[in-house]
C-alpha positions in Angstrom: -21.3 122.3 -63.9 -24.8 120.7 -64.0 -25.3 117.7 -60.7 -26.6 114.5 -63.0 -29.4 112.6 -60.8 -30.3 108.7 -62.1 -34.3 107.8 -61.8 -35.4 104.0 -61.3 -37.4 103.0 -64.1 -40.7 101.2 -63.1 -42.1 98.2 -65.3 -45.4 99.2 -66.4 -46.6 96.2 -67.9 -45.2 92.8 -66.6 -46.1 91.2 -70.2 -43.9 93.1 -71.8 -41.0 93.3 -69.4 -38.2 95.7 -70.1 -40.3 97.3 -73.2 -42.8 98.8 -70.9 -40.0 100.7 -68.6 -40.7 104.0 -67.9 -38.8 106.9 -65.3 -41.2 107.9 -62.2 -40.5 110.4 -60.0 -41.9 110.1 -56.3 -43.4 112.9 -55.5 -45.4 115.3 -52.7 -47.7 117.7 -54.1 -48.6 120.1 -51.3 -51.5 122.6 -51.4 -52.3 125.4 -48.4 -52.8 122.5 -45.6 -52.8 119.5 -47.7 -50.3 116.9 -48.7 -50.8 114.2 -51.7 -47.8 111.2 -52.5 -47.9 110.7 -56.3 -45.6 109.4 -59.0 -44.9 111.7 -61.9 -43.6 110.0 -65.4 -40.4 112.2 -66.4 -40.4 113.3 -69.9 -37.5 115.4 -70.7 -39.0 116.1 -74.3 -42.3 117.4 -72.6 -43.4 120.9 -73.2 -46.4 120.0 -71.0 -47.5 119.2 -67.4 -50.5 117.5 -66.7 -52.2 116.9 -62.9 -55.0 114.4 -63.1 -58.2 115.7 -61.9 -58.8 113.2 -59.3 -55.4 114.5 -57.7 -56.2 118.2 -57.9 -59.7 117.0 -56.2 -57.4 115.4 -53.4 -56.0 118.7 -53.0 -59.1 120.3 -53.2 -56.9 122.7 -55.3 -59.7 125.4 -56.5 -61.7 122.9 -58.6 -65.1 124.0 -57.5 -66.4 125.5 -60.7 -64.8 122.4 -62.4 -66.6 119.7 -60.3 -69.7 121.6 -60.8 -69.1 121.7 -64.9 -68.3 118.2 -64.7 -71.4 117.0 -62.9 -73.7 119.1 -65.3 -71.9 116.9 -68.6 
């Protein structure tokens, strides 16, 4: 049997109220000796996961070549 877990919904836009609520998960991402606390959107129908560029930079997760490419643009 699968255990069920419930997550609170967060209001994204107070002007829209309940229409703008989305389930976010509190996460701690670690890479080598670095940790970053973030919130991740729970999307059970998603087939793609996205890590924001800024989060990768904060983790220093092997993005050295991406940093140089971004500077060249």
